[in-house]
N, C-alpha and C positions, 0 to 999 in steps of 0.2 A: 504493500500500500504506500503510495506517495502522497504528500500533502498537496492540496489544491493551492494554486497561487493566491496569496492573500494581498489585500490592499493594505499598504503600510499606514498605520495609524498616524494621524497628525500629532505633532508634539503638543502636549498640554501647555496652556499659558504659563503655569508655574514652572514647568521644566525649561521653557525658553527663557523666562525671567531669571531663574536660578543660574543657569549656565551663562547668561549674558553678564550678570553681576560677577560671577566667578572669573570670567575672562577679564573684566575691567579691573578686578582686584589683583589678578596676577600681573597685568600690565602696569598698574600703579606700583606694585611691589618692585617690579623690574626697574621701572623708571627711577624710583626712589633710590635703589641700590646703585644704579648707574650714576645718578646725580651725585651721590656721596663720593664715589670713586673719583669722578671728574673734579669735584670740589677739592678733595684731598690733594690731588696731583697738581691742579692748576693754581691753587692759592698758596701752596707751601705749608698747609696745615699738617700734612704728613710729616714734614720735618720737625714741626713743633711737637707733635705727639712722640716722635722718636726721641727728642731731647727730654721730654717728661719721663719716658720709659728708662732712659739712661740714668737720669738722676735718681729715680726710684729704685733702680737696680744697682746703685753704687758703682756705675760704670762697667758692670759685668755684662758682656755681650750676650751670652746665652739667656740669662734672666731678662735682659732688656728686650730680646726678641719675643719672649713669652708675654711680657707686659704690654708690648706694642700690639700683639695679636689680641690680647684681652681688651685693650682700649678700643681697637677697631670693631671687634664683635659687639662690645657693649654699646658703642655709639650707634652701630647699625641696628641693634635690637631695640634700642630706645626710640630711634626714629620710626621703626616699623611696627612698634607696639600697637599703635592705633589700628593699623591694617590687620594685624594678627587678631586683635580682639573683634574687629568687625567680621572677620572670617568665622570666628567662633560663634558669634551671634547669628550669622547668616545660616549656619547649619541648623541652629535651633528654630530660626524663623520658618524654615521649610520642613520642619519636623524630620530632620535627617540625623539628629544627634541626641544621645542620651547623656552626654558628659556634663558633669556639674562644673561650676566655675572653679572651685578649689582644685579639682582634678585637672582641669585645663591649665591652671597656673603651674601646678606641679610638673605637668608634661612640658610646659614651656621652659621651666627651670632645668629639667633633665636634658631637654634638647639643646639648651644653651651650653650646659656643661659638657655634654658629649661633643658638640661642635667645637668648643674651646680645646678639648683634648686632641681631637683629630687635626684641627687647624694648627695647633701649636706644634704637634709632631711633624706635620708637613713643612711648616715654616722653618723649624730648626734643621731638618734634613736639607731643605732647599738651600739655606744660607751656609750650611756646612759645606755643601758641594760647590757653591759659588766661591767660597773662600779657598778651598783646597784645589779646585780645578777650574779656575776662572775662564779658560779658553773653551773647555768642552763640558761645562757644568750642565748645559741644557740636554746633551745626549744622555748623560748619566741620570739626570733628573727624570727624563722621559722613561728610561728603563725601570727606575725605582717606582715611578708612578704606576706603571703597568703591573708590577709585582704587587703593589698595594691594592690595586683594583681586584686582582684575583684573591688576595688574602681577605679583603672585606666581603667578597661574595661567599667565601667559605665561612666566615665568622658571623655573618648577618643573622642566620636563623638561631644560632646558639648563644650569641653574645649581645648583639645590637637589638633585635626585635623584642627579646624578653624584657628589655629596659622599659618598654612602653606597653607591652601587651602580655597577658597571661596565656600560657599554652598548657595543654594537658593531653595525654594519649587518648586517642579516640576510643570510646567504650563500645561502639557499635561494631562488633566483630565481623558481622556479615558484610557490612559496607566496607570495613577496613580490608577484608580479604579480597573483595571485589576490586577495590582500587589498586591494591598491591599487584593483583593479577594483571590488571590493565597496564600497570607500569612495566611488569615483566615482559608482556607482549611487545612493548615498545623498546625493549632492551635497556630499560632504566632500572637500576637497582635502588630502591627506595629504602631509607634507613628507618622510617617510621611515618605514621599518619597521626596528625595532631589536631585537636580541636582548638581553634583560635577564638578566644573570648572577646570578639569584636564588639558585642552588644553592650559592653560596659561603656563604650564611647560613641558608637555609631549604630544607626539602623540600616546602613548599607550592607551589602553582601559581597563576599569576595572569596577567592581560593587561589592557591599558588603552589608551585613546585619550587622550593627555595634551596639554596646551598649548592655546594659542589663536593663531589667525592663522598667522604664519610659523613658530611653534614647535610646531604641531600634528604629532604623530607617533604611530605605533603602537608600543607596546612589548610584547614577548612574552617571558615568563619562559622560561629554558631548561628549567625543570622542566615547562613546558607543551609546549614543542617536542619534548621527548624522549619524552613519554608519551601524546600525543594525536594522533589522525589529522588530516590536513589538513581534512577535513569538520568535525571537532569544533572545531578552532581557528577555522575560518570561522564556526561557530555562536556561539562565545564572542565573537568580534570583532563579529559582526552585532549582538549585544546592545549592545556599547559604542557602535556607530554609531547605534543607536536613540536614545541620549541626545542625540546631535547633531541627528538628524532632528526630534525633539520639542522641541528648544531647551531642554533641561533645565538646561544651564549658565546660560543667561540667566534662566530662571525661578527657579533657586536663588539667583542674585545678587539678583533682585528680592525674594524672600522674606527673604534676609539683610538687604537694605536696610531692609525694614520692621521687622525685629526689632532691628537695631542702632540705628535711629532711636529706638525706644522705650527701648533701653538707654542711649543717650547722654543722652536727656531725663531718665531716672531717675537717671543718674549726676550730672547737674547739680543735680537736686533734692536728692539725698543730700548732695552737697558743700555746698550752701547751708544745709541743715538742720544739718549737722555744724559748720559755721563760725558761722552766725548764731544758731542756737538753743542748741547744746550747747557751743560754744566749744572743740571738740576740736582745731581747727587755727587758726592765726593768720589765714591767707588761703586763697583758693581755690588759689593757686599753691604752697602748702606741699606739696611732693611726699611728705610723710609720709602724705598721704591716698591715695596710690596703692593700698595694700591695700584701702581702702574701695571704690575704683572697681572693683577686681578682684572684690570680694565681691558688688557689685551685678551685675556681668556674670555671675558664677557662678550666682547665684540665678535670674537671668532665664533663663539657659541650661537650668537644671534644670527650670524650669516649662515651657519651650517644647519640651523634648526629646521627649515623646511625640508632639506634633503634628508636629515636624520628622521624626521617624522614620516617621510615617504618610505624610507627603508624599513622603519618599524611597522608601518601598515602592511608592507609587502610580507614581512615575517608573520604578522598576525593572520594574513590570508592563508599562508602556507600552513600555519598551525590549525586554522579552521578546517582546511581540506583534510588534514590528518584526522581530525576529530570525526569528520563525515565518514571516513573510511573505517574508523575504529569502533564505532557504536552500531548497534543492531538496527536502530531506527533513527531517522533524522528528526522526528517530532520533538524528542526531548531537548535537542540542541536549540531548536527554534523557540520552544516554550521557555527555556532557560534564558535565552537572550531577551525575550520580551519581559520576563519577570525582572531581570537585572535592570533593564531600562526603566521599569516602573519603580522598583525599589530604590535605585540609586539616582533617580530623577535625571537620567541621561537624555540627551537630545537624540532622537531616533534618526532625524534627517537634517543635520546642520548644512549650512551653505558650503559650497566647494571651497571657498576661501577660508572659512573658519576651520574646516576639516584639514586643509593643507597646512595652516599655520599653527593650529593648537592641538590637533588630535594625533596621538601616537597609535590609535586603533581605528580601523574602518568604522563607519557609522553603523548603528544597529540595523538600519534599513538595508545597507549593503550586505551585511553578514547574513541576515535572514534571506535576502534575495539569492545570495550565493548558495545557501543551504537548499532552498527550494529548487534552484536550477540543477544542482547536483542530484537531488532526489528524482527529478524527472528524467535526467539523462542516464544515470547509472544503471537502472534496470534494463534500458535498451542496450547498453554496452555489454552487460552481463549476458543478456539473451543472445546477442550477436556472437559473443565468445563461445557460448554453449553450442550454437549452431555450427 
């Protein structure tokens, strides 16, 4: 049995409004961050903050780098606090959040501290390489960055995510066995299936295959477990396994490697130009130039964003196709997509421009249409092969 072609439901007014506000909020956050970096570099405030950090660190370079990063993050957080709070209120306004204000504040504190630790480690390593290898620091930094990306992918499910969410082994043994078998058929060795207590913070639903190697695990939001059938959950997970089958993680790392290679080269050029031509900084290792490096990275990310989104949407379509081939019936995939759209208040059919600039996934309408088209064509292909 194949599904009849369905008419794509129009987006509800609240879905359009919610997503429109979310886009404006993300643009405002980006512009605010970009404006801060430009101001720090153009006005010389970055040098003033460096001097404050040096005095507070009693002229100790390593401690001064840490304090400088702390000052930058604190100023950025302070400036963006209003937007962050508005985002918190927005989720409640559209009945998408269960999180209390106190819990949100605690998450913000934890996020800031985690960001401080990671940013400090990166900055200390970066300026150590600049001091020790001034001619080729950017090549070494590029290699170290890629190593850290792989390390973070491994640590995320066992170290980073538990900082913000609670996880527990899935108690539904039948569903667990079913999902593990699905993983085995895809050649993916899963180390565990976990219930993700997302409902403590959000009413949205999600699932993921996280980690690398020994840390690879399936995580299923309780909001998904409570509202979706086993067939629908299997369809959602089959999509996630499609990313593994098509080696999307490795391909994404390769793409990231190419982009960051250009980024570190551009950062080296910008540093030399600022030091040798403009005299903005005394040396390459003057950590007051950190905002300049961040500015180069931000500009490159903005230029590459449409291409990266297109690459991501291509990967998502491949993962969807794997899901179509892996499940017994296409209906659970279609119903799960429609449920996710309703529960997460997603836009089913955004404009082509919005999808190109802001969406890393194809629209719900495109994914449902692709599933229906596959269901209509596949029985014919199967019949032809049998003949």
